C-alpha positions as CSV (number, residue, x, y, z in Angstrom):
1,X,-0.1,-0.1,-0.1
2,X,2.0,3.1,-1.3
3,X,5.0,1.6,0.0
4,X,7.5,2.9,-2.8
5,X,10.6,1.9,-1.6
6,X,9.8,-1.8,-2.1
7,X,8.4,-0.7,-5.4
8,X,11.5,0.8,-6.6
9,X,13.5,-2.8,-7.0
10,X,13.3,-2.7,-10.8
11,X,13.3,-5.7,-12.9
12,X,16.7,-6.5,-14.0
13,X,16.6,-7.7,-17.9
14,X,19.6,-9.3,-19.4
15,X,21.3,-8.1,-22.3
16,X,23.0,-11.1,-24.6
17,X,26.9,-10.3,-23.5
18,X,26.8,-7.1,-21.0
19,X,25.7,-6.4,-17.8
20,X,22.0,-6.6,-16.5
21,X,19.9,-3.5,-17.5
22,X,17.4,-2.0,-15.3
23,X,14.0,-2.1,-16.9
24,X,11.4,0.8,-16.2
25,X,8.6,-0.6,-14.1
26,X,5.6,-0.4,-16.3
27,X,3.2,1.0,-13.8
28,X,5.2,4.0,-13.1
29,X,5.7,5.2,-16.7
30,X,4.2,8.4,-17.5
31,X,2.0,6.8,-20.1
32,X,0.1,5.1,-17.3
33,X,-0.7,8.1,-15.8
34,X,-1.6,9.8,-19.1
35,X,-4.2,7.6,-19.6
36,X,-7.8,9.4,-20.4
37,X,-6.4,12.7,-20.6
38,X,-7.2,13.0,-24.5
39,X,-3.8,14.5,-26.0
40,X,-1.6,12.6,-23.6
41,X,0.0,16.0,-22.1
42,X,1.1,16.9,-25.9
43,X,-1.3,19.8,-26.3
44,X,-4.5,20.2,-28.4
45,X,-3.6,22.9,-30.9
46,X,0.1,22.2,-32.0
47,X,-0.5,18.3,-31.9
48,X,2.2,15.6,-31.8
49,X,2.9,14.9,-35.5
50,X,6.1,12.7,-36.6
51,X,8.7,15.7,-38.0
52,X,6.7,18.9,-37.7
53,X,10.3,20.4,-38.7
54,X,11.6,18.1,-40.9
55,X,14.1,15.2,-40.5
56,X,17.7,15.7,-39.6
57,X,19.3,18.5,-40.6
58,X,16.2,19.7,-43.1
59,X,15.7,23.4,-43.4
60,X,19.2,24.5,-42.6
61,X,19.0,27.5,-45.2
62,X,15.3,28.2,-44.7
63,X,13.1,27.5,-41.4
64,X,16.1,26.6,-39.2
65,X,18.5,29.6,-40.7
66,X,18.8,31.5,-37.8
67,X,19.7,28.3,-35.4
68,X,22.3,27.1,-38.1
69,X,24.0,30.7,-38.6
70,X,23.9,31.2,-34.8
71,X,25.3,27.7,-33.7
72,X,27.1,26.3,-36.8
73,X,28.3,29.4,-38.7
74,X,30.1,28.4,-41.7
75,X,28.3,25.0,-42.1
76,X,27.4,25.7,-45.6
77,X,29.5,26.8,-48.8
78,X,32.7,25.9,-49.9
79,X,36.5,26.5,-49.1
80,X,39.7,26.0,-51.1
81,X,40.6,24.5,-54.3
82,X,39.8,21.5,-55.8
83,X,42.8,18.9,-56.3
84,X,41.2,16.3,-58.6
85,X,43.9,13.3,-58.6
86,X,45.1,14.1,-54.8
87,X,48.0,11.6,-53.9
88,X,48.3,11.6,-50.3
89,X,51.8,10.4,-49.8
90,X,53.2,12.8,-52.2
91,X,54.2,15.0,-49.6
92,X,55.6,12.3,-47.3
93,X,59.2,12.9,-46.1
94,X,60.6,10.6,-43.3
95,X,63.2,12.1,-41.7
96,X,66.5,10.8,-40.2
97,X,68.6,12.8,-38.4
98,X,72.7,12.9,-38.6
99,X,73.2,11.6,-35.1
100,X,71.2,8.7,-36.2
101,X,72.7,7.6,-39.5
102,X,75.8,5.6,-37.8
103,X,73.0,3.7,-35.9
104,X,71.7,2.5,-39.6
105,X,74.9,0.1,-40.1
106,X,76.2,-2.2,-37.4
107,X,78.5,-1.1,-34.9
108,X,80.9,-3.6,-36.5
109,X,81.0,-1.6,-39.7
110,X,81.8,1.4,-37.9
111,X,84.6,0.2,-36.1
112,X,86.3,-1.4,-39.4
113,X,85.9,1.7,-41.5
114,X,87.6,3.6,-38.2
115,X,90.5,1.7,-38.7
116,X,90.3,1.6,-42.8
117,X,89.9,5.5,-43.5
118,X,90.8,5.1,-47.0
119,X,87.7,3.6,-47.5
120,X,83.9,5.1,-46.5
121,X,80.9,3.1,-45.7
122,X,78.0,3.9,-48.0
123,X,74.7,4.7,-45.9
124,X,71.7,4.6,-48.6
125,X,69.0,6.0,-46.1
126,X,65.9,4.9,-49.0
127,X,66.8,1.4,-48.2
128,X,66.2,2.0,-44.4
129,X,63.1,3.7,-45.1
130,X,64.0,7.3,-44.8
131,X,63.8,10.1,-47.4
132,X,65.6,13.0,-46.0
133,X,68.5,13.7,-43.7
134,X,68.3,16.8,-41.2
135,X,70.8,18.1,-39.2
136,X,70.2,17.4,-35.3
137,X,73.1,16.0,-33.3
138,X,76.9,15.3,-33.8
139,X,78.6,12.8,-36.0
140,X,81.7,11.4,-35.3
141,X,84.9,12.4,-37.0
142,X,84.7,9.6,-39.7
143,X,84.1,10.0,-42.9
144,X,80.7,8.1,-44.8
145,X,78.7,8.6,-47.6
146,X,75.2,9.4,-47.4
147,X,72.5,8.7,-50.1
148,X,69.3,10.4,-49.9
149,X,66.3,12.3,-51.6
150,X,67.1,15.4,-49.5
151,X,69.3,17.1,-47.3
152,X,69.1,20.2,-44.9
153,X,72.0,22.6,-45.2
154,X,72.6,22.1,-41.7
155,X,73.0,18.4,-42.3
156,X,74.8,19.0,-45.3
157,X,77.7,21.0,-43.4
158,X,77.9,18.5,-40.7
159,X,78.6,15.7,-43.1
160,X,81.0,17.5,-45.1
161,X,82.8,18.5,-41.9
162,X,82.9,14.9,-40.8
163,X,84.8,14.3,-44.2
164,X,81.9,12.6,-45.9
165,X,80.0,13.2,-48.9
166,X,76.0,13.8,-49.9
167,X,74.8,11.9,-52.7
168,X,71.3,12.6,-54.0
169,X,69.3,9.8,-55.5
170,X,65.9,9.6,-57.1
């Protein structure tokens, strides 16, 4: 009799794979309370119809223009130029710093060329997945031949200062 605390123990319905979901008890739903009230709390004049303003984003340039202009400026229209055959990877240039160049060859190789200074190792950075050599860090005073598509000025200066050569390749 009117003891709402015991009634609030809601029924637990299980979803197939997740935790139990609390289901609303039917006798507490608002629709039960509104039975017999002709328009079910929706008003006689405006009437509860399906999509009175249109579905979704409709009317953004017409009857919902104020809302779109106020809260979503720039929603309509175009910006920039069209690029018909846009190649996404055309601007990708993986970089390697000067300080990491010797890590592309083994330590044994570095020590071998340290003793045999008449020869220099050829480090082709493209074979290691890099395209551009940048100038961060220091190089040991040991000549080397670096092949890459791009070199920064700083990298070129540091490689040449170590007695090395920069070779451009496609």
